[in-house]
N, C-alpha and C positions, 0 to 999 in steps of 0.2 A: 830548576826542577829536575835536571838530570843527576843531581847529587844524591838524591834519595830514590830508593825503589818504591814501587806502589805499595808493597808490604810495609815498608818503613813509614810511609805517609799514613797508612791506615792504622798504624799502631801508636800514633801520637795522641796522647790524652790531653795535654795542655802545652801551650807555648808560653814560656815564662820569660819576661824581659824586664830588667830593672836598670834604671838610670841610663837608657840607651837613646833617648830622644830629646835630651836637654838642649841641644843646639838645633836651630831651625833646619840647618842643612842635613841633619840626620833623619828627620821625621819621615820624609817620603821614601827614602831607601829602606828603612826598617819596615814601613807599612807595605812596600812593594814585595819584600821578602815574605812577610806574613800572608799577603794576598796570594802568593804563589803556593804556599802550603794550604791555604783555604781551598783554592781551586783544584789542587791535586788530590785532596782528601775526599774520600767518599762520605765521611762523617767529620766535617771540619772541626778541629779542636778550638776551644776558646783561647784567646790571648789574655794572659794575666800581665798587666803592664803597671809597673810602679814608676811614678813620676814625681820628682821634686821640683817645685817652682823655683825658678831662678830669675824671674822677670819682675820682681817686686818693685824695683825703682821705675822701670819703663812700662809696666803693665802690658796690655795687648799691643802696644806700639813697639815692643822690643825688637830690635833689628837682629840680634844674635841668638836670643833664647826662645825656645818653644814655649808657648803659653798654653794654659788649659783650654782656652777658646780655640787655639790653633789645632790642638789634638782633636777636640770635639768636631770642629769643622772638617778636618781631614777624614775622620771616621764617617761623618754624614755624607761627604762627597762620594765615598765608596759604598754607601748603603749599609754600613755596619751598625750594629746596635751596641750599646754600652751601658753597663751598670757601674756605679761608683761603689765599690765594695768597702772602702775605708778612706778616711781622711784624718790626718793628724797634723797639728802644729808641732814643729820640732825646732830645737835650738841648734844652730850651725855656727861654725867658726868661719869668718870671712876676713880677708886681708883688709886693713883699714886704708890702704892706698898710700900710706906714707913710705918714706925711703927706708925706714928701719925694719920693714917687713912685719910689723906687729899685726896681730889679729884681734878681732873683737867678736863677741857673741851677737848673733842676729837671729831673728825668727824667720822661718820658712814653712811651707806646707808640703806634705807628702800625700799623694793620692795613690790608691790601688784601684785600677779599673779592670773589669772583665769585658772583653770586646769579642763580639761574635759576628759571623759572616753576614747575617741578615737581621732584619727588624722583626723577627718572628715573635 
């Protein structure tokens, strides 16, 4: 919180984060940072969060990757509200796991959420 002045906090219109919580270990740190801004702001700005699913094989049981359910649960635990602004299926390139380093096309999903401090 000491990195920004009160004037700087009050002039933030949006927090924009893209592809920053794909690993489970990153989610709480990013949300802790956002919560610091929410708490320090007189008019907390919304967080616009872009998230690409990487848990397709393991689903909600993924050990490494953050899931949509994991994001929603972490927001609910903090009492934040969320709107799903957009959802798209996208084609991505993934390594096929072979020794030759070949890649293949695969389908994934990208979400854009608007997250706010409270359930107002």
